C-alpha positions as CSV (number, residue, x, y, z in Angstrom):
1,M,134.7,161.7,-102.1
2,V,131.8,163.5,-103.7
3,K,128.2,163.5,-102.9
4,L,125.6,163.5,-105.7
5,F,122.3,165.3,-105.5
6,Y,119.4,165.2,-107.9
7,K,116.8,167.9,-107.5
8,S,118.0,168.6,-103.9
9,D,117.7,164.9,-103.0
10,F,120.8,162.8,-102.1
11,A,121.4,160.5,-105.0
12,G,124.6,158.8,-104.1
13,N,128.4,158.9,-103.5
14,G,131.4,158.9,-105.7
15,T,135.1,158.3,-105.1
16,I,138.1,158.6,-107.3
17,C,139.7,155.3,-108.3
18,D,142.6,155.1,-110.8
19,G,141.8,158.6,-111.9
20,F,138.1,157.9,-112.6
21,F,135.0,158.5,-110.5
22,R,133.3,155.4,-109.2
23,I,129.7,156.3,-108.7
24,Q,127.4,154.5,-106.2
25,L,123.8,155.5,-106.6
26,Q,121.0,155.0,-104.1
27,D,118.3,152.5,-105.2
28,N,115.8,154.9,-106.8
29,K,114.3,154.6,-110.3
30,S,113.9,158.4,-110.5
31,Y,117.7,158.8,-110.8
32,D,117.6,157.2,-114.3
33,A,117.3,160.7,-115.8
34,M,120.8,161.5,-114.5
35,H,122.4,159.5,-117.4
36,V,124.8,157.9,-114.9
37,S,122.6,154.8,-114.4
38,N,124.2,153.4,-117.5
39,C,127.7,153.6,-116.0
40,V,129.6,150.4,-116.1
41,T,131.3,149.5,-112.9
42,K,132.9,146.1,-113.7
43,E,136.6,146.7,-114.2
44,N,136.8,143.8,-116.8
45,S,134.0,145.3,-118.9
46,S,134.7,145.9,-122.5
47,M,132.1,148.7,-122.7
48,L,133.9,150.4,-119.8
49,W,137.1,150.4,-121.7
50,H,135.4,151.4,-125.0
51,R,134.1,154.5,-123.2
52,R,137.4,155.2,-121.3
53,L,139.4,155.1,-124.5
54,G,137.3,157.5,-126.5
55,H,134.7,155.1,-127.9
56,I,137.2,153.0,-129.9
57,S,136.0,150.0,-131.9
58,K,135.4,146.6,-130.4
59,E,138.1,145.2,-132.7
60,R,140.6,147.8,-131.4
61,V,139.7,146.9,-127.8
62,K,140.3,143.2,-128.6
63,R,143.6,144.0,-130.2
64,L,144.7,145.9,-127.0
65,V,143.8,142.8,-125.0
66,K,145.7,140.5,-127.4
67,E,148.7,142.8,-127.2
68,G,148.7,142.7,-123.4
69,V,147.9,146.5,-123.0
70,L,144.6,145.6,-121.3
71,N,143.8,142.7,-119.1
72,T,141.3,140.0,-120.3
73,L,137.9,141.7,-120.7
74,D,134.3,140.5,-120.8
75,F,132.9,141.2,-124.2
76,T,129.4,139.8,-123.5
77,D,128.4,143.3,-122.4
78,F,129.6,145.0,-125.6
79,E,126.4,146.4,-127.0
80,T,125.4,149.2,-129.4
81,C,126.8,152.5,-128.0
82,I,124.2,155.2,-128.2
83,D,126.9,157.9,-127.9
84,C,128.7,156.5,-130.9
85,I,125.5,156.5,-132.9
86,K,124.8,160.1,-131.9
87,G,128.3,161.1,-132.9
88,K,127.8,159.8,-136.4
């Protein structure tokens, strides 16, 4: 377990789950600047797997689901990825 602090204030906890940190932030709008407020926590999220797999395309994620590599995912949350735009 890890404890997160932002400017010396307790911000939340994190635990390791399947090799990834699962972050639970305290309810406080000032933590938006930590850039973890956009973390996806739903395991069936297509954006989560897009990020976990190195920002692969939506079509590639869908192919992995079709081939049975990934479980069925929710693609309603697949939006424009700011990190992908910055990388280009």
